[in-house]
N, C-alpha and C positions, 0 to 999 in steps of 0.2 A: 504494500500500500504506500503510495507516495506521501512524503512529508509535506503537509500543508501549513502555511504560516499566514495568519491574518494580522500580524503586528506591523506597525510602521517601521520600515527598514531605513537605515542610515548608512551612507557610504562613508568610509574613513580610510586612513592609512596610519596604522600604529604598530610599531615593533613591540611584540609581546613575547613572554617566555611561556613555552608549553611544557607540560610534564604529564607522563602517563606510564603505566606499568604494563608492558605487553605480557601475554601469557607465556611467551617463550624465553624471557630473559630479564635482565635488570631494568630498573626504572630508566626511562629515556627523558632527557631534558634538552630542549633545543629552542631556537628562536623561530618566530613565524611573523608574518604580517597580517594583522587584523584588517580585512578588506571591507566587511559590512557587519552591522550589528543591529539587533532588534531585541525586544524584551525577552523573547524566549529562545534566542539563538544567535549564531554568528557564522560568518565564513572567514576562513583563514587560508593563506598560502604558505605551504611548508616545503622544505627540501626533501622530506622523507614521507612515505605513506604511513597512514595510521588506520588500523583495521576498524571497520564499522562496529558499532556497539562498544568501543573502547571508552572508558571513563577518562576524560581529558580535563586537565586543570590549566586555566589561563591566568597568568600573573602579570600585572603591570601597575606601576605607581600606587602601591598600597591596596590595590583591588584584586580580589581573586574570584574568578567565575569558574564553575564546574558544570560539565555536561557530557552527554554521550555523542560520539561521532555517528551521524546519520548517513553520511556519504563522503567518500574520498575518491576523487577522480584525478588521473594523471593529466597534466596540462603542460606539454613540452618537457622542460627540465625540472618542473616542480609539481606539486599536488595541491588541489583545491579541496579543503576539508569543510564540510558543513556540520555544525554542532547544534544540538538541542540542549539548552541549559536545564539543569535540575530545577524543580519547582522552588526550592529554597535558595536558588542562585540566579534568579531573574536579574536582567540588566535594566538599569534606568539611567536617565541623564543625571540624577542626583547621586548615583553610585560612582560613576566614572564617565568622563567625557573624553573620548579618543581624539587624537590629533587629526586635523583636517576633516572634521565631522561635517557632512553635508546631507541635508534633507532633500532628496530628489523630488518629493511630493510638491515642493514649491514650484517646480516647473509646470505642474498641472493646475496651479492656482490655489492650492491648499495652504492654509497658514502653517508656518513652521513652529515647532516646539523648541527649536534650538535658539538660544540667546545669541544675538549678534556680538562679535568680539571687537 
C-alpha cells in the first residue's frame, strides 16, 4: 500500500546526522541532506542505502527526530530515503527550522506558515 501524506510539505537543505542499527552489523552513523520535511515525515539524500522499515534517528542543532524508512531508492550516486516519523517524534516549525526552508504552497497562492527572515 502506498504511503500517503496529507501534511504541508516544506523544501529545505540541511546537513543532518543519521544513525541506525542494521540487522547485520554495528550501528551506522553518517551525514545526509534533509531535502523536505512535513509533520509526519521527511526525505533525505544519503550516500548509502538504508533498508525499508529501519528505525532511523535524525540529529541536528539540538533536535532529534525518529522514524521508520518507508522507501529508499537509488538516485545516481546516492539514495533518496523517505521517512515516516514516530507519533511521539512529529516535526513542527517550533521544534526545529531547517536551513533554506521554503513553503512551495505559496506558489499556489496559499498563505505560508513560515516566518519571513
